[in-house]
N, C-alpha and C positions, 0 to 999 in steps of 0.2 A: 802268752798272748803278746807281751811287750817285745819278745825276741823275734816273733814272726813278722810283726809289722815293719821293722827296719829292714828285714831280709827281703820282703816283697817290694819295698820302695827301691832297694838297690837293684833288684832284677828288672824292674820296669825301666829304670834309668839306663841299664845296660842294653836293653832291647831298643830303646830310642836311639842310643849312640850307634848301635849296629846298623839300624835303618838309615841313619844320616850318613854313615860311612859308605854304605852300598849304593846310595842314590847319586847320580851324576850331578855335578854342580850346575846350578841354574845359569844358562848363558844369557846373552843379550836378547832383547825382545825381537821376535821374528817379524819380518815385514809382511804386510797383507799380500795375499796371492795376486799375481798379475792378472789383468783382465784377459778373458779369452779372445780368440780372433773374432768371433761373432760380435762380442761386446765392443771391440775396437771398431769394427766395421759400422756398427750402429751409431757409435759416437761420431765417426767421420761423416756419415750420411746426415746426421742432424746438423753438423757443422756446415756441410755443403748446402743443405736446404735453407738454413738461416742466411747464408751469403747470397744465394740465388734470389731469395725473397727481398732481401735488402736492396739488391741491384735490379729489381724487376723492370723498372722503366727503361734504364739504359740498355739492358740486355735484350729486351723485347724490341726496342727501336733498332738495335744493331742487327737483330735477326730479320726484321722486315726488310732492312736495306739489302741484306744478302739474298733474301728470296727474290726481291725485285731485280737485283743485278744478275741473278742466275736465270731470269726469264721464266720464273715459275708463277703459277696462278694468274696467268694473263687474262683469263676470262672474268676475273674479279677486279673491282676497283681497289685503289690503295686503301680507302677507308674500310672496305670490307675485309681486306687482308689484315689490317691492323686490329680490327675487332676480333676476328677469328684467332689471330696470333696471341692476343692477350689472354683469351680464354684457354687456348691450347697450352700456353706457357704455364698457367696455374695448374691445369690438370697434369702436366708433365712433372712439375715440382712435387705435386701431391703424391704422384705415383712413386717418385724417388723416396719420399718420406715414409710412406706406408709400406712400400715394397709389395703392393698389391695393384693389379692392373685391370680389375673388373670395371671400376668407374671410368678409367681412361678409355677402355674399349667401348663402353656404352656411349661415352661422349663422342668418340671418333665416328661411331655409326651414325649418330645424329648429324654431325657436321657433314659427313660424306653424303648422307641422304639429301642434303641441300645442294652440295656443290657438284656431285657427279652428273646430274642432268644438265649442268651448264657446260659440260665438255672438259672437265678436269681429268687429266690422264694419270695413269698409275705412277709414272716417273715423277710427276709433280707432287703427288701425295707423299711418296717416299722421300723425295728430295727436300721438302720443307722440314721434315722431322730430322733428317740427317744434318741439315743446316743448323737447326737448333742444337743438336748434339755437339756440333763443332764449335758453335758460339760459346756454349757453356764450358766446353773443354778448354778453349783458348782463355776464357776468363780464369779458370783454375790455374792454368800455367802461368798467367800473369800474376796471380795472387801468391803462388808458392815458388816462384822461380829462384828465390834465394835459399830455399831449403829443399834440396833435391830428394832427400829421403822422405820428407813429408809429402812432396809432390807425387812420388811414386806410390805411396800409401793411398793418397787421395784418388789417383787415377785407377788404382787397382779396385777401388770400391765403386767409382763412378762409371767406368766404361762398361762392365757387365750389365749394370742396371740400365744404362742408356741404350745399349744394344737391344736389350729385351723390350724396352719401350718402343724402339723403332720397329721391331718385328711385330709387336702387338698392333701398332697403328697401320702397318702395311697390310697385315692380314685383314683388319677391319675394312680397309679400303677395297681390297680385292673381293671380299664377301659382299659388300654393298654394290660394287660394280656388277658382279655376277647376278645379283638380285634384280638390278635394273635391266640388265640384258635379257634375263628370263621374262620379265614383264613385257618388255618390248617385243620379244619373239612371240609371246602369247597374243599380244594385240595384233601383230602382223598376221598370225595364223587365223585369228577370228575374222580379220578383214579379208583374208584370201579365201575364206569359205563362208560367205554370207548366206544365211537362209532367208529368202525373200517371200513375203506373202503377196501373191498376185491378186487374189480375191478370197472371199470367205472359204475356208477349208481347202485352199489350194496353195501349196508351197513350191518354190523353185530353189534348187541348190546347184548353182553353176560352179564347176570345179575347173581351176586353171593351174597348170604347172604340174610338177612331179608330186607324187603322193608318197611321203615316207611313213613309216609305222606310226610315229607320234602324230603326224597330221591326220592320218587315217582314223586314229582313235578319237581325236578331237572332232573330226568331221561327223563321225557317227554320234558322238555325244550331243553335239549341237543340233543335229537333225532330229534325234529322238526327243530332245527337250522341246524343240519347236513344234513337233507334231503334237505332243501332249498339251503344250501351252495354247496352241491355236486350234486344237481339236480338228486337225487336218484329216481329210479323207483321201487326198491324192497328193503325191509328191513327184515332181519332175526333177530328176538328177541329170544334168547336162554335162557330159565329159568331152565336149568338143575340144576344149583347151588342154586336154591331157595327151601329151605326145606319145607316151608309151606306158605300159602297165605290165608288170611282171606277175607271176602266179600268186605271190603273196598279196599283192595289191588287189588283184582280181578276186581272190578269196574274200578279202575284206569288203569289197564292194558287194559281193553276194550276201555276206553276213549282214551288212547294213540294210539291204533290201528285205531280208528275212526278219530282222528286228523291227523294221518299220511295219511290216505286215502283221506282226504280233500286236502292235499298238493300234491296228485297225486301219492302216493307211495303205493304199495301193501305190506302188512305185513304178514310174515310167522312166526308163533310161534312154537318153537321147545322145546323139553325136558319137556313136560307136565307130571307131576306125576299123579297117580290116585287120590290122595287127592285134588290136584289143579283142576283136571278135574271135580270132584264132586262139588267143590266150584263154578266153572263156571256154571255148570248145575243148582245148587241150586238158583243162583241169576237170572236165566232166560236168560242167554246169548244165543243168536241164533248162535250156532256153525256153521251153514251153511254160515254165513258171515265172519267167521274167518278161515283162512288157518292154519292148524296145521300139523306138520310132527313130526315123532317120535324122531329124533335126529338131531344134528347140521349138520352132513354130508348130511343127506337127505334133510334138509332145503336148504343148499347151492345148491345142485343139482336141486331142484325145482326152486330156484331163477334163476339159469342159464337157465333153460328151458323157464321161463317166459321172460327173456331178449333175447332169441334166440340163446344162445350159445349151441354148441353141442360138446360132447367129442368124439374125434376120436382116436382110438388106433393107435399107431405108429407101422408100419410094421417092422419086423426084417430085419436088413441089410440096412434100409433106413437112411439117414442122416437128 
């Protein structure tokens, strides 16, 4: 037993010596890994945002001056421009920090909803954002002009984000402007095709100008809605002011007459020109099913007869 214990101790010591000889010597401590490109960009953005917020008053005033000098937002007073500029500046810097643009887009829609009806043009909306981009870019160059490497790194981070913000704001303005134009066109169409109630259960629809497919659909919808709302029995459609009508428009007129009939209303068409009459004949319209009268006055008289009204002359001397 005594001989085996020293032998085991010697073998264990030899194994430890062999392991120590085969392991490479420990070198100096390794430095921590360098930050990735995304991490560096995030750090730079945080640095830029801190600078922009610290200089908010000066940069906003400089921006408003450049907007005024460029002749932008002339429909707004200087106080209004300053108020909108301060809010937009904060949203701009917030978008830089978060690198998300949904809040900026929603804010831009709200602003443009207020200023588009006042006549602000597309180049003005885009111009004010580009002016802000340039003001902030010049501030960065003034800050880092002594360290060109750092300046290049900063601009590499700032410029893509600033360009994306400019695109986001421009798209928001165009969308809002298109919405306003659509609403105005809708209002004009409604005014151009008014359904008038002459007396109880008698409607008149005077049509003036060309009838495109969209206007034709709107015309039919307005008329059918008015027939149901007013419980109309007779409708006079006057097309004296329609200079020309192709086969598609004529078909739509016929469909409008048939749809009105399904709602229980008799339709009288007045003011047919010779050209429109030939178009109706050429597409095979059964004119026996369509009441036509030469002019609007005759159409109203015919409608009153259908409704049971009778015109009685007033005798002289009677009250």
